[in-house]
C-alpha positions as CSV (number, residue, x, y, z in Angstrom):
1,M,192.0,94.4,44.5
2,V,191.4,97.9,43.3
3,T,187.9,99.3,43.4
4,F,186.8,102.2,41.3
5,T,183.7,104.2,42.3
6,C,181.4,105.5,39.5
7,G,178.5,107.3,41.0
8,Y,176.7,104.9,43.3
9,K,178.1,101.7,41.7
10,N,181.5,100.1,42.5
11,L,183.3,98.7,39.5
12,L,186.0,96.1,40.2
13,A,189.3,96.5,38.3
14,M,190.0,92.8,38.4
15,D,188.0,90.1,36.6
16,C,188.4,86.3,36.5
17,A,191.5,85.5,34.5
18,F,189.7,82.5,33.0
19,C,186.2,83.7,32.1
20,N,186.7,87.5,32.4
21,R,183.5,87.9,34.4
22,T,183.4,90.1,37.5
23,M,184.8,88.8,40.8
24,E,182.3,90.8,42.8
25,G,180.4,88.6,45.4
26,C,182.0,85.4,44.2
27,A,184.2,82.8,45.9
28,S,187.7,83.2,44.4
29,I,191.3,82.2,44.6
30,K,194.5,84.1,43.7
31,C,197.6,82.7,42.2
32,S,200.6,82.9,44.6
33,L,203.0,83.8,41.8
34,C,201.3,86.1,39.3
35,S,198.4,87.3,41.5
36,S,195.7,86.6,38.9
37,Q,192.3,85.9,40.4
38,F,189.9,83.1,39.4
39,H,186.4,82.1,40.4
40,L,186.5,78.8,42.3
41,E,184.0,77.4,39.8
42,C,186.6,78.2,37.0
43,V,189.4,76.3,38.7
44,S,189.7,72.5,38.6
45,S,189.2,71.0,42.0
46,E,192.2,68.8,41.3
47,T,194.5,71.8,41.5
48,L,193.2,72.9,44.9
49,A,195.1,71.6,47.9
50,P,193.3,71.8,51.3
51,N,194.8,74.1,54.0
52,T,197.4,75.8,51.8
53,N,198.0,79.4,50.9
54,D,200.2,78.4,48.0
55,W,198.2,77.9,44.8
56,R,199.4,78.4,41.3
57,C,197.3,79.0,38.2
58,C,197.7,76.8,35.1
59,R,200.0,79.2,33.4
60,C,202.4,79.5,36.4
61,R,202.3,75.7,36.9
62,C,203.3,75.2,33.3
63,L,206.1,77.8,33.5
64,H,207.4,76.2,36.7
65,V,207.5,72.7,35.1
66,A,209.2,74.1,32.0
67,D,211.8,75.9,34.1
68,A,212.4,72.7,36.1
69,N,212.8,70.7,32.9
70,K,215.2,73.3,31.5
71,Q,217.3,73.2,34.6
72,A,217.4,69.4,34.6
73,L,218.5,69.4,30.9
74,E,221.3,72.0,31.6
75,T,222.5,69.9,34.6
76,A,222.6,66.7,32.5
77,I,224.5,68.5,29.7
78,H,227.1,69.9,32.0
79,A,227.6,66.7,34.0
């Protein structure tokens, strides 16, 4: 995360990718693929797996599923 200093106040360059509020002082999680950050309160607890460092945001999960479906379709066509 990049921090800009403006006089006595630090301004964070990265806000929550869901609500666009500041990440400063909040519990957060970062997507393993796109590095977008989210407040924990903005993320569904169903998507959080305990004891893992690999978490994907909704956008990256959807892209991963779409890519897997595309590969399965191509495999079926060429079989």
